[in-house]
Every structure is written in structure tokens, then in C-alpha cells.
GUSEVO-546022 format. One record per residue (C-alpha): residue number from 1; residue in one letter; x, y, z. Coordinates in nm, 2 decimals. Last residue first. Example, Ala and Ser with C-alpha at 12.3 -4.5 7.8 and 13.67 -1.06 7.14 Angstrom:
! residues 2
<atom k="2" r="S" xx="1.37" yy="-0.11" zz="0.71"/>
<atom k="1" r="A" xx="1.23" yy="-0.45" zz="0.78"/>
This chain:
! residues 115
<atom k="115" r="X" xx="-0.26" yy="-4.40" zz="0.93"/>
<atom k="114" r="X" xx="-0.03" yy="-4.50" zz="1.19"/>
<atom k="113" r="X" xx="0.27" yy="-4.39" zz="1.00"/>
<atom k="112" r="X" xx="0.17" yy="-4.05" zz="0.99"/>
<atom k="111" r="X" xx="0.18" yy="-4.03" zz="1.38"/>
<atom k="110" r="X" xx="0.53" yy="-4.14" zz="1.38"/>
<atom k="109" r="X" xx="0.63" yy="-3.88" zz="1.14"/>
<atom k="108" r="X" xx="0.40" yy="-3.63" zz="1.34"/>
<atom k="107" r="X" xx="0.59" yy="-3.73" zz="1.68"/>
<atom k="106" r="X" xx="0.93" yy="-3.69" zz="1.51"/>
<atom k="105" r="X" xx="0.86" yy="-3.35" zz="1.38"/>
<atom k="104" r="X" xx="0.75" yy="-3.23" zz="1.72"/>
<atom k="103" r="X" xx="1.09" yy="-3.31" zz="1.87"/>
<atom k="102" r="X" xx="1.07" yy="-3.58" zz="2.16"/>
<atom k="101" r="X" xx="1.03" yy="-3.50" zz="2.51"/>
<atom k="100" r="X" xx="0.65" yy="-3.48" zz="2.55"/>
<atom k="99" r="X" xx="0.56" yy="-3.66" zz="2.27"/>
<atom k="98" r="X" xx="0.69" yy="-3.98" zz="2.48"/>
<atom k="97" r="X" xx="0.49" yy="-3.87" zz="2.77"/>
<atom k="96" r="X" xx="0.18" yy="-3.83" zz="2.56"/>
<atom k="95" r="X" xx="0.24" yy="-4.15" zz="2.39"/>
<atom k="94" r="X" xx="0.26" yy="-4.37" zz="2.73"/>
<atom k="93" r="X" xx="-0.04" yy="-4.17" zz="2.88"/>
<atom k="92" r="X" xx="-0.26" yy="-4.24" zz="2.61"/>
<atom k="91" r="X" xx="-0.14" yy="-4.62" zz="2.54"/>
<atom k="90" r="X" xx="-0.17" yy="-4.69" zz="2.91"/>
<atom k="89" r="X" xx="-0.54" yy="-4.55" zz="2.93"/>
<atom k="88" r="X" xx="-0.61" yy="-4.78" zz="2.64"/>
<atom k="87" r="X" xx="-0.47" yy="-5.07" zz="2.81"/>
<atom k="86" r="X" xx="-0.65" yy="-5.01" zz="3.13"/>
<atom k="85" r="X" xx="-0.52" yy="-4.81" zz="3.43"/>
<atom k="84" r="X" xx="-0.55" yy="-4.85" zz="3.81"/>
<atom k="83" r="X" xx="-0.32" yy="-5.14" zz="3.87"/>
<atom k="82" r="X" xx="-0.05" yy="-4.94" zz="3.68"/>
<atom k="81" r="X" xx="-0.06" yy="-4.70" zz="3.98"/>
<atom k="80" r="X" xx="0.03" yy="-4.35" zz="3.80"/>
<atom k="79" r="X" xx="0.32" yy="-4.10" zz="3.88"/>
<atom k="78" r="X" xx="0.38" yy="-3.75" zz="3.73"/>
<atom k="77" r="X" xx="0.67" yy="-3.56" zz="3.60"/>
<atom k="76" r="X" xx="0.79" yy="-3.26" zz="3.44"/>
<atom k="75" r="X" xx="1.05" yy="-3.22" zz="3.73"/>
<atom k="74" r="X" xx="1.11" yy="-2.99" zz="4.03"/>
<atom k="73" r="X" xx="0.87" yy="-3.23" zz="4.20"/>
<atom k="72" r="X" xx="1.12" yy="-3.49" zz="4.17"/>
<atom k="71" r="X" xx="1.30" yy="-3.47" zz="4.53"/>
<atom k="70" r="X" xx="0.93" yy="-3.43" zz="4.68"/>
<atom k="69" r="X" xx="0.84" yy="-3.80" zz="4.54"/>
<atom k="68" r="X" xx="0.60" yy="-3.76" zz="4.26"/>
<atom k="67" r="X" xx="0.24" yy="-3.66" zz="4.29"/>
<atom k="66" r="X" xx="0.00" yy="-3.96" zz="4.26"/>
<atom k="65" r="X" xx="-0.23" yy="-4.08" zz="3.99"/>
<atom k="64" r="X" xx="-0.47" yy="-4.36" zz="3.99"/>
<atom k="63" r="X" xx="-0.72" yy="-4.34" zz="4.30"/>
<atom k="62" r="X" xx="-0.65" yy="-3.99" zz="4.33"/>
<atom k="61" r="X" xx="-0.85" yy="-3.92" zz="4.00"/>
<atom k="60" r="X" xx="-0.91" yy="-3.53" zz="3.92"/>
<atom k="59" r="X" xx="-0.66" yy="-3.41" zz="4.23"/>
<atom k="58" r="X" xx="-0.39" yy="-3.61" zz="4.08"/>
<atom k="57" r="X" xx="-0.45" yy="-3.45" zz="3.72"/>
<atom k="56" r="X" xx="-0.51" yy="-3.10" zz="3.85"/>
<atom k="55" r="X" xx="-0.20" yy="-3.11" zz="4.06"/>
<atom k="54" r="X" xx="0.01" yy="-3.23" zz="3.74"/>
<atom k="53" r="X" xx="-0.11" yy="-3.00" zz="3.50"/>
<atom k="52" r="X" xx="0.17" yy="-2.70" zz="3.58"/>
<atom k="51" r="X" xx="0.43" yy="-2.99" zz="3.63"/>
<atom k="50" r="X" xx="0.37" yy="-3.10" zz="3.27"/>
<atom k="49" r="X" xx="0.38" yy="-3.46" zz="3.26"/>
<atom k="48" r="X" xx="0.69" yy="-3.70" zz="3.14"/>
<atom k="47" r="X" xx="0.61" yy="-4.06" zz="3.33"/>
<atom k="46" r="X" xx="0.65" yy="-4.23" zz="3.69"/>
<atom k="45" r="X" xx="0.53" yy="-4.58" zz="3.68"/>
<atom k="44" r="X" xx="0.37" yy="-4.75" zz="3.96"/>
<atom k="43" r="X" xx="0.34" yy="-5.12" zz="4.11"/>
<atom k="42" r="X" xx="0.66" yy="-5.23" zz="3.88"/>
<atom k="41" r="X" xx="0.80" yy="-5.36" zz="4.23"/>
<atom k="40" r="X" xx="1.13" yy="-5.13" zz="4.17"/>
<atom k="39" r="X" xx="0.91" yy="-4.84" zz="4.06"/>
<atom k="38" r="X" xx="0.90" yy="-4.81" zz="3.70"/>
<atom k="37" r="X" xx="1.02" yy="-4.51" zz="3.49"/>
<atom k="36" r="X" xx="0.91" yy="-4.30" zz="3.21"/>
<atom k="35" r="X" xx="1.05" yy="-4.00" zz="3.04"/>
<atom k="34" r="X" xx="1.43" yy="-4.01" zz="3.12"/>
<atom k="33" r="X" xx="1.57" yy="-3.75" zz="2.92"/>
<atom k="32" r="X" xx="1.95" yy="-3.85" zz="2.84"/>
<atom k="31" r="X" xx="1.87" yy="-3.92" zz="2.47"/>
<atom k="30" r="X" xx="1.50" yy="-4.01" zz="2.47"/>
<atom k="29" r="X" xx="1.52" yy="-4.25" zz="2.76"/>
<atom k="28" r="X" xx="1.32" yy="-4.53" zz="2.90"/>
<atom k="27" r="X" xx="1.35" yy="-4.65" zz="3.29"/>
<atom k="26" r="X" xx="1.35" yy="-5.01" zz="3.44"/>
<atom k="25" r="X" xx="1.45" yy="-4.97" zz="3.83"/>
<atom k="24" r="X" xx="1.74" yy="-5.15" zz="4.03"/>
<atom k="23" r="X" xx="1.98" yy="-4.85" zz="4.02"/>
<atom k="22" r="X" xx="1.93" yy="-4.81" zz="3.66"/>
<atom k="21" r="X" xx="1.82" yy="-5.02" zz="3.39"/>
<atom k="20" r="X" xx="1.80" yy="-4.85" zz="3.08"/>
<atom k="19" r="X" xx="1.53" yy="-4.89" zz="2.77"/>
<atom k="18" r="X" xx="1.58" yy="-4.68" zz="2.48"/>
<atom k="17" r="X" xx="1.34" yy="-4.46" zz="2.30"/>
<atom k="16" r="X" xx="1.43" yy="-4.25" zz="2.00"/>
<atom k="15" r="X" xx="1.14" yy="-4.35" zz="1.79"/>
<atom k="14" r="X" xx="0.88" yy="-4.61" zz="1.98"/>
<atom k="13" r="X" xx="0.90" yy="-4.93" zz="1.98"/>
<atom k="12" r="X" xx="1.05" yy="-4.98" zz="2.34"/>
<atom k="11" r="X" xx="0.77" yy="-4.77" zz="2.49"/>
<atom k="10" r="X" xx="0.52" yy="-5.00" zz="2.35"/>
<atom k="9" r="X" xx="0.66" yy="-5.33" zz="2.45"/>
<atom k="8" r="X" xx="0.79" yy="-5.21" zz="2.78"/>
<atom k="7" r="X" xx="0.46" yy="-5.10" zz="2.92"/>
<atom k="6" r="X" xx="0.30" yy="-5.45" zz="2.81"/>
<atom k="5" r="X" xx="0.60" yy="-5.60" zz="3.02"/>
<atom k="4" r="X" xx="0.51" yy="-5.34" zz="3.32"/>
<atom k="3" r="X" xx="0.19" yy="-5.50" zz="3.32"/>
<atom k="2" r="X" xx="-0.14" yy="-5.34" zz="3.28"/>
<atom k="1" r="X" xx="-0.47" yy="-5.37" zz="3.49"/>
């Protein structure tokens, strides 16, 4: 199980990412694009994800992943239960969601710093 604080530490360290508190929820943005958001109770996390693959993601592991609420289905968005993932899965989800919304050159520069 991962915590909101673990996610915040990783998401806040990524280039161009900023944290916001909106209507009682922690959200991360790149510019005006929200790419990560928590439920008010911190049990689930919404993240940027291609809507074309969302159905397959949820069907592959329904104990982990959920469809977003009906009003968010028009967005590139999926939801995960934080209690159902480990630190490695968290890192992959957060980095992929962030990479989905920043320019490719920013991702390439970030990856180069990891080597």
C-alpha cells in the first residue's frame, strides 16, 4: 500500500509539476492541465491515462483500477485504489501520467538525469 505523501513526494519532484489544493482535494498540474488528483479521503487517485486504453486497464485488474466518474469519462483519465498498489506500480503510474502531459523533450531530459 502506498500513501498520499509518497505520491506527493514523487509528483512534486517532477519538472513543471505543481501541487494545488482545490475544493478539498490535492491535485497536481502541469500548467493548467491536471494530471493527478486524490479523492478527499485519499483512498483513490485519478491520473492522466489514454481513454482509448482505459477500458482494457480496468478490465485487466478491476481490483486495482476504476473508470472515472461519468462526468470525467470525456477526459484522458483513469482511477486507481492506492491500497491495491505497491511503490513500484505507483512510480510507473505517476511517471507515465506525467509523461502523458509534458512535452517529450521534458521527459527525455528528465530520463537523462536518471542515468
